[in-house]
N, C-alpha and C positions, 0 to 999 in steps of 0.2 A: 620675866619682865624686870627691868632695871628699877630699883627702889629710888624714891625721891623724898626730899623733905619739903621742897617748895615747887609748886607747879604754876607757871604763868602761862596761861593759854586761853583761847576762846572757849566759852561755856555755852552750850546749846540747851535751851529749855525744852524739855519733853513735857508739854503741858497736858497731861492726861494721867489719871490714877489707874492703878491695876495694869500696868504694862507687863504682861506675862511673858514667859520664856518662848511661847509660840509666836508672839509678835516680834520678839528680839531675833529669834532664829526659827523660821517655820519648819515644821516636822519633816517636810519632803526633802530638806537639805541635810538631814542628820547623818546620812550614810557616806557623805563625801569624805575622802581621806583628809586627815589633819594637815598634811603637808601642802594640800591645795589651797589652804587659807579659807577663811570664812568672811572676809571683809565685804565681799559683794552680796552676801545674803543678810547682813545686818539690817533689821527692820525691813526686809525685802518687800513684804506686801503693803507696807505703809509708804515706802520710798518709791515704788515703781507701779506703773499702770500694768495691765495684763500683757501688752506686747513688749514691755521692758522699758518704756519711756519713763523718765523721772516725773514724779508728781511735784509740780512746782510749789505746792503749799506745804510739803513736808520740810521740817526745819533743817535737816542735814543736806537738803538739796539747794539751800539758799546761802548766798554769801552773807556774812563771813563764817557761817556755821558749818559749811562744807568741810572745813579743816579743824573742827572742834576737837579738843582733847579732853574736855570735861562735859559730862551730861548732868543737868540739874533736873531731877524728876520729882514727881508727886509721890503719893503713898503707894506702898506695896509694889515697888519696882522689882521685877524678876519673880513675881509670884508664879504659881503653876507647878509644872513637873520639873524634876531634876534634869537639867540639860546643860552639861558643861560646854556644849557648843555655843550657847548664848554668851558665855564669858569669852570664849575664843573669838566670836564675831566682834565683840566690843574691842578686844585687844588687837585683833588683826586690822580693824578699821583705824586704829590709832587712839582710841579712847583710853586715857590713863586714869581717870577718876570719875566715879559716879557719886553724886550727892543727891540723896533722896530723903523724903520725910520718913519712909520706912522701906524695908526690903523684904521680899519673900524669904522665909527661913532657909530653904534649900539653896537658893541663889546666893545668899549671903555667905554660906559655907563653901560654895564652889569658888 
């Protein structure tokens, strides 16, 4: 990822505490090859209905947040199990910055 000192972009609010790594990248997608990308599985179960249709109430499915580069989250973002795929999904989707009240320890280190 290219470093930056200033980021001017749309920020999407993720208005829920304890967004864990299974919500960021559900476990059933963990075996996919890295080169296939993870952008389409970011928040998969929150973004999509069972048949694959977008949930219109999820923030990243609404304009102007669809192209957000910043997430603003509540406490304990990325808690749960160690899952580098959660970070890959954020990066592959285009998220460059996550601002949160606090982060899960393992997620912060990934």
